[in-house]
C-alpha positions in Angstrom: 139.2 106.8 -149.9 136.8 109.6 -150.5 136.8 112.5 -148.0 133.8 114.7 -147.7 134.3 118.4 -147.0 131.9 120.4 -144.9 131.2 124.1 -145.5 130.7 126.7 -142.8 127.0 126.6 -143.4 126.9 122.8 -143.2 128.7 122.9 -139.8 125.5 124.5 -138.4 122.8 122.9 -140.7 124.0 119.3 -140.8 126.2 118.9 -137.7 124.5 121.3 -135.4 127.7 123.1 -134.4 126.2 126.2 -132.6 129.3 128.5 -132.8 129.9 131.6 -134.8 132.6 131.6 -137.5 134.8 133.8 -135.3 134.5 131.4 -132.4 135.3 128.4 -134.6 138.5 130.2 -135.7 139.4 130.8 -132.0 138.9 127.1 -131.2 141.0 126.1 -134.2 143.8 128.4 -133.1 143.7 126.9 -129.6 143.8 123.3 -131.1 140.2 122.6 -129.9 138.5 122.2 -133.3 139.6 120.5 -136.4 141.7 122.7 -138.7 140.1 124.1 -141.8 141.2 123.2 -145.4 141.8 126.3 -147.5 140.2 125.7 -150.9 140.7 129.1 -152.4 141.2 132.7 -151.5 137.7 133.1 -150.0 136.6 129.5 -149.4 137.4 127.1 -146.5 135.9 123.8 -145.4 136.5 121.1 -142.8 137.0 117.3 -143.2 133.6 115.8 -142.2 135.2 112.8 -140.5 137.3 115.1 -138.3 134.2 117.2 -137.4 132.3 114.0 -136.5 135.1 112.8 -134.3 135.2 116.2 -132.5 131.4 115.9 -131.9 131.8 112.3 -130.6 134.6 113.4 -128.2 132.3 116.2 -126.9 129.5 113.8 -126.3 131.8 111.3 -124.6 133.3 114.0 -122.3 129.9 115.1 -121.1 129.8 112.2 -118.6 133.1 113.3 -117.2 132.1 117.0 -116.8 128.5 116.7 -115.7 127.8 117.8 -112.1 127.3 115.0 -109.6 
């Protein structure tokens, strides 16, 4: 199985995640965003499938949280 990794730049450009890098780090710490994969001393990425699942969950939850 091949896993695709997503860079910080791709989170915004491809997946449309509108958060700053600092906010993503806060969400990760709180367990509300997929954890990063450390590739090197100054490079991180995220597993694309996990990011896609996170987005799908946000879309699915909008029906539950939208005002009546």
